[in-house]
Each structure stands twice: as structure tokens, then as C-alpha cells.
C-alpha positions as CSV (number, residue, x, y, z in Angstrom):
1,M,-8.7,9.9,0.7
2,T,-11.7,7.7,0.2
3,A,-14.5,8.9,-2.0
4,T,-16.6,10.2,1.0
5,E,-13.4,12.1,2.2
6,M,-13.0,13.6,-1.3
7,R,-16.6,14.9,-1.4
8,A,-16.3,16.4,2.0
9,A,-12.8,18.0,1.1
10,E,-14.3,19.4,-2.0
11,A,-17.6,20.7,-0.2
12,A,-15.3,22.6,2.3
13,A,-13.3,23.9,-0.4
14,I,-16.4,25.4,-2.1
15,A,-17.7,26.8,1.0
16,A,-14.4,28.5,1.5
17,G,-15.0,30.4,-1.8
18,A,-14.1,28.2,-4.7
19,S,-16.7,27.1,-6.9
20,G,-17.0,23.6,-8.2
21,F,-16.3,24.8,-11.8
22,E,-12.7,26.3,-10.6
23,L,-11.8,23.0,-9.1
24,M,-12.6,21.3,-12.2
25,C,-10.5,23.8,-14.2
26,R,-7.7,23.3,-12.0
27,A,-8.0,19.5,-12.1
28,G,-8.1,19.4,-15.9
29,E,-5.5,22.1,-16.3
30,A,-3.1,19.9,-14.0
31,S,-4.0,16.9,-16.0
32,A,-2.9,18.4,-19.1
33,A,0.3,19.8,-17.7
34,G,1.2,16.2,-16.3
35,L,0.4,14.7,-19.7
36,A,2.6,17.4,-21.5
37,A,5.4,16.6,-18.9
38,F,4.9,12.7,-19.2
39,Y,4.8,12.7,-23.1
40,G,5.6,15.1,-25.9
41,P,2.9,16.5,-28.3
42,A,0.8,13.8,-30.1
43,P,-2.6,13.3,-31.7
44,V,-5.0,12.8,-28.6
45,L,-8.6,11.2,-28.1
46,V,-10.3,12.4,-25.0
47,L,-13.2,10.2,-24.1
48,V,-15.7,11.9,-21.8
49,G,-18.3,10.5,-19.5
50,P,-21.5,12.3,-18.4
51,G,-20.4,13.2,-14.9
52,N,-17.6,15.5,-13.4
53,N,-15.0,13.3,-14.6
54,G,-16.2,13.8,-18.0
55,G,-16.0,17.6,-17.2
56,D,-12.4,17.2,-16.3
57,G,-11.8,15.6,-19.9
58,Y,-13.3,18.7,-21.6
59,V,-10.9,21.1,-19.7
60,V,-8.0,18.7,-20.7
61,A,-9.0,18.7,-24.0
62,N,-9.2,22.6,-24.2
63,A,-5.8,22.9,-22.6
64,L,-4.1,20.4,-24.8
65,R,-5.7,22.3,-28.0
66,Q,-4.3,25.6,-26.5
67,R,-0.9,23.9,-26.4
68,R,-1.4,23.0,-30.1
69,W,-1.9,19.4,-29.6
70,P,-4.3,17.8,-32.3
71,V,-7.2,17.0,-30.1
72,E,-10.6,15.0,-30.7
73,V,-13.3,14.4,-28.1
74,A,-15.7,11.5,-28.0
75,A,-18.8,11.6,-25.4
76,L,-20.6,8.6,-24.1
77,T,-23.7,10.9,-23.6
78,P,-23.9,14.8,-23.1
79,P,-22.8,16.1,-19.7
80,A,-25.3,15.6,-16.9
81,T,-24.0,17.9,-14.3
82,Q,-24.2,21.6,-14.1
83,T,-20.2,21.9,-13.5
84,A,-19.4,19.4,-16.4
85,Q,-22.0,21.3,-18.8
86,Q,-19.8,24.7,-17.9
87,A,-16.8,22.6,-18.9
88,A,-18.0,21.6,-22.1
89,T,-18.6,25.0,-23.3
90,L,-14.8,25.5,-23.0
91,W,-14.4,22.9,-25.7
92,N,-16.8,24.7,-28.1
93,A,-15.8,22.2,-31.0
94,P,-17.4,19.1,-32.6
95,V,-17.9,16.1,-30.1
96,I,-18.1,12.6,-31.6
97,D,-19.9,9.5,-30.4
98,I,-17.6,7.2,-28.8
99,A,-19.0,4.3,-31.0
100,D,-17.7,6.5,-34.0
101,A,-14.2,7.4,-32.6
102,E,-11.0,6.2,-34.1
103,P,-7.9,5.5,-32.0
104,R,-5.1,8.2,-31.8
105,F,-1.4,7.9,-30.4
106,V,-2.9,9.1,-26.9
107,L,-6.2,7.9,-25.2
108,V,-7.4,10.3,-22.1
109,D,-9.6,8.2,-20.2
110,A,-12.1,10.7,-18.5
111,L,-15.2,8.4,-18.4
112,F,-15.7,7.6,-14.8
113,G,-13.7,8.8,-11.6
114,T,-14.1,8.7,-7.8
115,G,-17.3,7.3,-6.5
116,L,-18.1,4.6,-9.1
117,T,-20.4,1.9,-8.0
118,R,-20.9,-0.2,-10.8
119,G,-18.7,-1.2,-13.9
120,L,-18.8,-0.4,-17.5
121,E,-21.2,-2.5,-19.4
122,E,-21.3,-3.5,-23.1
123,P,-21.1,-2.2,-25.8
124,L,-19.1,0.7,-24.1
125,L,-16.6,-1.7,-22.3
126,S,-15.3,-3.3,-25.7
127,Q,-15.4,0.0,-27.4
128,F,-13.3,1.6,-24.8
129,H,-10.8,-1.5,-24.5
130,A,-10.5,-1.5,-28.3
131,L,-9.5,2.1,-28.3
132,A,-7.0,1.4,-25.4
133,R,-5.3,-1.2,-27.0
134,A,-5.0,0.7,-30.2
135,S,-3.4,3.6,-28.4
136,S,0.3,4.0,-27.5
137,V,-0.2,5.9,-24.5
138,V,-3.3,5.7,-22.0
139,V,-3.8,8.6,-19.5
140,S,-6.5,8.0,-16.8
141,L,-7.9,11.0,-15.0
142,D,-8.4,10.3,-11.4
143,L,-8.8,6.6,-11.6
144,P,-9.0,4.0,-14.5
145,S,-12.7,3.7,-15.6
146,G,-14.3,0.6,-14.0
147,A,-12.1,1.1,-10.7
148,A,-13.8,1.5,-7.1
149,T,-12.3,4.3,-5.1
150,D,-11.8,2.7,-1.8
151,D,-10.9,-0.9,-1.7
152,G,-8.9,-1.8,-5.0
153,T,-11.7,-3.7,-6.6
154,A,-12.1,-3.6,-10.6
155,L,-15.8,-3.5,-11.1
156,S,-15.1,-4.1,-14.7
157,P,-12.1,-5.0,-16.4
158,L,-9.5,-2.3,-16.5
159,A,-7.8,-0.7,-19.3
160,H,-4.1,-0.2,-18.2
161,A,-2.9,3.1,-17.8
162,D,0.7,4.4,-18.5
163,L,-0.1,7.5,-16.3
164,T,-3.0,8.4,-13.8
165,V,-3.5,12.1,-12.6
166,T,-5.5,12.0,-9.5
167,F,-6.7,15.1,-7.7
168,G,-6.1,16.4,-4.2
169,A,-4.8,13.2,-2.5
170,M,-4.4,9.6,-3.7
171,K,-7.2,7.4,-3.3
172,P,-6.9,3.9,-1.6
173,S,-7.3,1.9,-4.9
174,H,-4.3,3.8,-6.4
175,L,-2.3,1.4,-4.0
176,L,-4.5,-1.5,-3.4
177,H,-4.7,-4.5,-5.8
178,P,-6.1,-5.3,-8.4
179,T,-6.7,-1.8,-9.4
180,A,-3.2,-0.6,-8.4
181,A,-1.7,-2.7,-11.0
182,G,-3.8,-0.9,-13.7
183,C,-2.9,2.6,-12.6
184,G,0.5,2.9,-14.0
185,R,2.4,6.1,-13.0
186,V,0.3,8.0,-10.4
187,V,0.9,11.6,-9.8
188,V,-1.3,13.9,-7.5
189,A,-2.6,17.2,-8.6
190,D,-3.0,20.1,-6.0
191,I,-6.3,21.5,-6.8
192,G,-6.5,23.7,-3.7
193,L,-8.5,21.5,-1.0
194,G,-6.3,22.9,1.6
195,G,-5.6,20.7,4.7
196,V,-6.9,16.8,4.4
197,E,-8.3,15.1,7.4
198,T,-7.1,11.6,7.1
199,K,-5.6,8.8,8.8
200,L,-4.5,6.8,5.8
201,F,-1.3,7.4,4.3
202,R,1.0,6.0,1.7
203,N,4.5,4.4,3.1
204,G,7.4,6.5,2.5
205,A,11.1,6.1,2.9
206,P,12.4,6.5,6.7
207,P,15.2,8.6,7.8
208,V,18.6,7.0,7.6
209,L,19.7,5.1,10.7
210,S,22.3,7.2,12.4
211,L,24.7,5.8,15.3
212,A,25.9,8.0,18.1
213,T,29.8,7.8,18.2
214,D,29.8,6.6,21.8
215,T,27.1,4.0,21.1
216,H,27.5,0.2,22.0
217,K,25.9,-2.9,21.2
218,Y,23.2,-2.8,23.9
219,R,22.2,0.6,23.2
220,R,21.5,-0.6,19.7
221,G,19.0,-3.0,21.2
222,H,19.0,-6.7,21.8
223,V,16.6,-8.9,20.1
224,V,15.8,-12.4,21.1
225,V,14.1,-14.6,18.3
226,V,12.5,-17.9,19.8
227,S,13.2,-20.9,17.7
228,G,11.5,-24.2,17.6
229,A,10.5,-26.8,15.3
230,M,12.1,-24.9,12.4
231,A,15.2,-23.4,13.4
232,G,16.0,-22.3,9.9
233,A,13.1,-19.7,9.7
234,A,14.1,-18.4,13.2
235,W,17.8,-18.2,12.1
236,L,16.5,-15.8,9.1
237,A,14.6,-13.5,11.6
238,A,17.7,-13.3,13.7
239,R,20.0,-12.4,10.8
240,A,17.6,-10.0,9.8
241,A,17.5,-8.4,13.0
242,Q,21.0,-8.0,13.0
243,R,21.3,-6.4,9.3
244,A,18.4,-4.0,10.2
245,G,20.4,-2.5,13.0
246,A,20.2,-4.4,16.1
247,G,23.5,-4.4,18.2
248,Y,22.8,-7.9,20.0
249,V,20.6,-10.9,18.7
250,T,20.0,-14.0,20.8
251,L,18.4,-16.9,18.9
252,A,16.9,-19.2,21.6
253,S,17.3,-22.5,20.0
254,E,18.2,-26.0,21.4
255,T,19.2,-27.0,17.7
256,A,22.9,-26.5,17.0
257,L,23.9,-24.3,14.5
258,P,27.0,-23.1,12.5
259,P,29.4,-20.7,14.4
260,S,28.2,-16.8,13.7
261,S,28.0,-13.6,15.5
262,L,24.5,-14.9,16.8
263,V,24.4,-16.0,20.3
264,V,22.7,-19.4,20.5
265,Q,21.4,-20.6,23.7
266,P,18.3,-22.7,24.8
267,L,15.3,-20.7,25.8
268,G,15.4,-21.7,29.7
269,E,19.0,-20.0,29.9
270,I,18.1,-16.7,28.4
271,D,17.3,-13.7,30.7
272,L,14.2,-12.3,28.8
273,A,14.2,-9.3,31.3
274,R,17.3,-8.1,29.4
275,A,15.8,-8.4,26.0
276,D,14.5,-5.1,24.3
277,A,12.2,-6.9,21.6
278,V,11.2,-10.4,20.9
279,V,10.3,-12.4,17.8
280,L,7.9,-15.0,18.6
281,G,6.5,-17.5,15.9
282,S,9.0,-17.7,13.1
283,G,9.9,-21.5,13.3
284,L,8.4,-22.2,16.5
285,G,6.0,-25.0,15.8
286,R,2.4,-25.8,16.6
287,D,2.6,-28.6,19.2
288,V,2.3,-28.5,23.1
289,A,5.9,-27.7,23.3
290,A,5.7,-24.6,21.3
291,R,2.6,-23.3,23.1
292,R,4.3,-23.8,26.2
293,R,7.6,-21.8,24.9
294,A,5.2,-19.3,23.7
295,A,3.3,-19.0,27.0
296,A,6.8,-18.6,28.8
297,V,7.9,-15.8,26.3
298,L,4.4,-14.0,26.4
299,E,4.7,-13.6,30.2
300,A,7.8,-11.4,29.9
301,G,5.8,-8.6,28.4
302,K,8.5,-7.2,26.0
303,P,7.9,-5.3,22.8
304,M,7.0,-8.3,20.3
305,V,6.6,-9.4,16.7
306,L,4.2,-12.1,16.5
307,D,4.4,-14.3,13.3
308,A,3.7,-17.4,11.4
309,D,2.9,-20.3,13.9
310,I,1.3,-17.8,16.4
311,F,-1.8,-17.6,14.2
312,S,-2.3,-21.2,14.4
313,L,-1.2,-21.9,18.0
314,F,-3.9,-19.3,19.2
315,A,-6.4,-19.4,16.4
316,A,-9.1,-21.0,18.7
317,D,-8.3,-18.6,21.7
318,P,-6.6,-15.5,20.9
319,V,-6.7,-13.8,24.2
320,P,-3.4,-14.4,25.3
321,V,-2.0,-12.5,22.2
322,F,-4.5,-9.9,22.3
323,G,-3.9,-6.4,24.3
324,L,-0.1,-6.6,24.1
325,G,0.7,-3.5,22.0
326,A,2.6,-6.1,19.9
327,V,3.2,-6.0,16.1
328,M,1.4,-9.0,14.5
329,T,2.3,-9.8,10.7
330,P,-0.2,-12.4,9.2
331,H,-0.8,-12.9,5.3
332,E,-4.2,-13.3,4.3
333,G,-4.4,-16.9,5.3
334,E,-3.2,-16.4,8.7
335,F,-5.2,-13.2,9.0
336,A,-8.5,-15.2,8.5
337,R,-7.4,-17.9,10.9
338,L,-7.2,-15.4,13.7
339,F,-9.8,-12.8,12.8
340,G,-12.3,-14.8,10.7
341,D,-13.8,-13.2,7.5
342,L,-14.0,-9.6,8.5
343,P,-16.0,-7.3,6.0
344,G,-14.6,-4.2,3.9
345,S,-11.4,-3.3,2.1
346,K,-7.9,-4.4,3.0
347,V,-7.5,-1.4,5.1
348,D,-10.7,-1.9,6.8
349,R,-9.9,-5.2,7.8
350,A,-6.6,-4.6,9.1
351,R,-8.1,-1.6,11.1
352,A,-10.8,-3.7,12.5
353,A,-8.2,-6.2,13.4
354,A,-5.9,-4.0,15.1
355,A,-8.8,-2.2,17.2
356,R,-9.9,-5.9,18.4
357,S,-6.5,-7.2,19.1
358,G,-4.9,-3.9,20.5
359,N,-2.1,-4.8,18.5
360,V,-0.5,-3.4,15.2
361,I,-1.3,-5.1,12.1
362,V,1.0,-5.9,9.2
363,L,-1.5,-7.5,6.6
364,K,1.2,-8.6,4.3
365,G,0.9,-8.9,0.3
366,P,1.6,-6.8,-2.7
367,D,-0.2,-3.9,-1.0
368,T,0.7,-4.5,2.5
369,V,-1.2,-2.5,5.1
370,I,0.0,-1.4,8.5
371,A,-2.8,-0.4,10.8
372,A,-2.8,0.7,14.6
373,P,-5.5,0.3,17.1
374,D,-5.9,4.1,17.2
375,G,-7.3,4.0,13.1
376,R,-3.9,5.1,11.6
377,A,-3.2,3.1,8.6
378,V,-0.4,3.0,6.0
379,I,-0.4,1.2,2.6
380,N,3.2,0.3,1.4
381,D,3.7,0.0,-2.6
382,H,7.4,0.2,-2.2
383,A,8.2,-3.6,-2.8
384,S,8.6,-6.3,-5.2
385,S,6.8,-9.4,-6.2
386,R,10.3,-11.1,-5.7
387,L,9.3,-11.2,-1.9
388,A,6.8,-13.9,-2.8
389,T,9.2,-16.5,-1.6
390,A,9.5,-18.7,1.6
391,G,11.3,-17.2,4.5
392,S,10.7,-13.4,3.4
393,G,8.3,-13.1,6.1
394,D,10.6,-14.1,8.6
395,V,13.1,-11.7,7.6
396,L,10.4,-8.8,7.9
397,S,9.8,-10.1,11.4
398,G,13.5,-9.6,12.3
399,M,13.6,-6.3,10.8
400,I,10.6,-4.9,12.9
401,A,12.2,-6.2,16.0
402,A,15.4,-4.4,15.5
403,H,13.4,-1.1,15.2
404,L,11.4,-2.4,18.4
405,A,14.8,-2.9,20.3
406,R,15.8,0.5,19.1
407,G,13.3,2.3,20.8
408,D,10.7,2.9,18.0
409,A,6.9,2.7,18.6
410,P,5.3,-0.4,17.3
411,F,3.4,1.3,14.3
412,E,6.5,3.4,13.1
413,A,8.8,0.4,13.6
414,A,6.4,-1.6,11.4
415,C,6.1,1.1,8.8
416,T,9.8,1.5,8.7
417,A,10.8,-2.1,8.5
418,V,8.2,-2.8,5.7
419,W,9.6,0.0,3.5
420,R,13.1,-1.1,4.1
421,H,12.1,-4.8,3.4
422,G,10.6,-3.9,0.0
423,D,13.7,-1.7,-0.6
424,A,15.9,-4.6,-0.3
425,A,13.7,-6.8,-2.6
426,L,13.7,-4.2,-5.2
427,R,17.6,-4.2,-5.2
428,G,17.5,-7.8,-5.7
429,R,17.4,-10.1,-9.0
430,D,15.1,-12.7,-10.1
431,G,15.6,-15.9,-8.3
432,L,15.8,-14.0,-5.1
433,I,15.6,-16.4,-1.8
434,A,15.2,-15.1,1.7
435,E,19.0,-15.6,2.5
436,D,19.6,-13.0,-0.3
437,L,17.3,-10.8,1.1
438,V,19.1,-10.6,4.5
439,G,22.3,-9.6,2.6
440,L,20.5,-6.8,0.7
441,I,19.1,-4.9,3.8
442,R,20.8,-1.4,4.0
């Protein structure tokens, strides 16, 4: 949920009979339970801010004290909201000024949470970071202090958390970089908000692919990968389509390649009507011949993955690749080439591009966002920095095509393939290259 959605959900829960203080107590108690599960009893310093995040901190301090943990509370200022003031009465013990606080083994950051619009300022910023560096375990309530809620922005430098306990639902910044890298392990506490209306989700593991006993290669889907100037990139996409489950893969290429289970034919000899999905752009090239090949394939009207050179070929006139219901897989540079400098978070930009293009957008990166024209969006964090290697995007394109060929809808095909792609990289080793990645698909 975004900050606005979170406020609406809390308001709905209060309208249904829960008080703000009840929600705060649930959040604080859950945070204490999460900390107790994450780490054994140890001296704790709880830093509390003036708002409701600070109120959560007072509840945590009291809950840990009841568990017989040695706890000290340090406040930036007295609580400023009525709910936080109620929570402070639970503590009913001395509260010191943050400037006088001494580090303890565990630091609980309850300074600022959802809805922050500006970063921490001096001298608080330096005091906070000094205490965090001197602590062995840092736990953030809701979000690390200094993080924006919706777009992954660090409004001021973040103290890296080992554990973040958030409330009701994850926030976009738990998954969007750079904030995501500072959250550590993220757990969600159910505080009784009920059903949440949202179109933004975290990508999850797809069901295991099953094969009917009477299946055959064409029933598993026929993928055509269109090559051009760089046959190696297209070969990677084709191999990945095979490994991801396509039953029959044709590589449209005039370049001679080593014998394999791939069918290699010139594009003019391939009956595109028999294809179930097409990869267009991987190794295609950017010259007149490439545009001619692209035009011939686009006319076929098949389920399609558009990648790589497509974003340069059609940058000046994207109309031919819009409105196809295809899956487009740009990285940030390619995205800007086709869609320009769109405003907002990575999720906002991917959604806007999907709505404008009529295609599913896979905006790649360490926090890949998949967005559909109807507003649904998914953030994927099941991945590895090992994917930052040439050719890994071609592998992803082939994997998406395999799922399209099996009959998956474009958005679901993209979500599934992105998760499997990241999963393959997570099982790799340092020095991984795209050819290794193909062999790790399972």
C-alpha cells in the first residue's frame, strides 16, 4: 500500500469500530514479538519520534519490558499526536533525550515511518547514525527513518536495518531501491485492517509447471525467435525458451549455427501462422534490414515479446509497436528512449507506459516492475545482482515467450518468467554469464 492507501485503510478500520490506539497497540505488540523471534533478550534502546511511529515505539518498549528485556527509551521531542500520547503513558518510566542516549546491543528505530516527506536533519541525523553504527542489531518500525514510503527514495541517508516490521501491508519502498537495500529482512504485522484494495503486489513463486501424460511438443508451445545482426543474443533467447518449457523453438536466422535441437531457418521460410509466440528485438539490429524484418513479424499479430533493438528502431515512431497486447522488456535507458522522462516512482512510470502503449511493461532492474495496461503492477525482489551481465535480458525474453506460447496471459507470463529468471540467478555463482543462466532455469 502507498501512504495514501494506508491512511485510508486505517480510517476504514477505525470507522468499523477499532480505535487508533488499538491499531497502535497491535502494531507495537507485533513488532516486539517480531524482534523477540528474530533475536534473543538483549539490552534495547528505543528511539521515538513525535508522531505515531514514535507511539509504536512506546508500545514496543513496554512490551519488551514485560518480556523482561532491559529497555531504555530516548525521545526526539514529546509525543505530538493524541494516539502517541496515549501510548507514552504505557511506558510510565524515564525518557531521555536522544542527544544523551548511549548505544545498546539492539536499536529500535521508531523515529519516522509512513508518510515522511523530508529527511532527517542535523544534529539528529549524525546522532542517529552514530547509535546505529554502535548497535549490533537495528530494527526499524514500518520503514527506516529517512525513507519515503512510495517510491524507494532515501530522503536522507538510511541506517541499514537488520529487520523491518511493517504494518498491514508492505509499502512500495520496501521493494524499490535504494530504500529496499536498507530494510534488511521485512516482515508484515497483521494489525486488523481487513481486506485491502490495491493493484500493487510483490511477485511470488509461480506454481510448478505440469505436463499432461499425453502432451506433445506443439501442445507445449512453438516459439519463434527472430535474429538479425547479433545471432548470439537471439540464440540465448531461443535456448531460454526451450529451458523454460516451450516444446518447439525456431530461430529465424540466416547465420549458420552449431547443430542443436533448435530449428534454424531464414525468416522468409518460416510460417509465422504456426507460431504461438515470437521474440522480436534480441540481436535484431538497428538498420533498414532490421526494420524490414520487424515489420514483417509485427504483421503476423502473434503474442510477442519486444526487447532490445526494438526500443531504438521505433523510438521516433512507436505506433507500430503500441496496442499489440505484447510484453515489452526495457531497461531504464531503453524505457527513456521510447517513453521519455515520465514522472513518479518506478511503479508510476511503468503503469503510465503500459497504459500509453497498450502492452505489458517489464521495467527491468534490481527491483523489476511489471505493469499491465489495466493498472495492475508487481514488484519483483526475487533476484540477484548476478543478473547484471550481458545477455541476461535475452534469456528473460525467451522465458516470457515460452509462457506466452503455453497460453499464459501476457501479464501472468511476464510475472512468472521474471520470478523464474531471478530464481535461476540466485542459484548461480559469482562470475555467472548468460549461458550459465540458461542452464540454471528449472
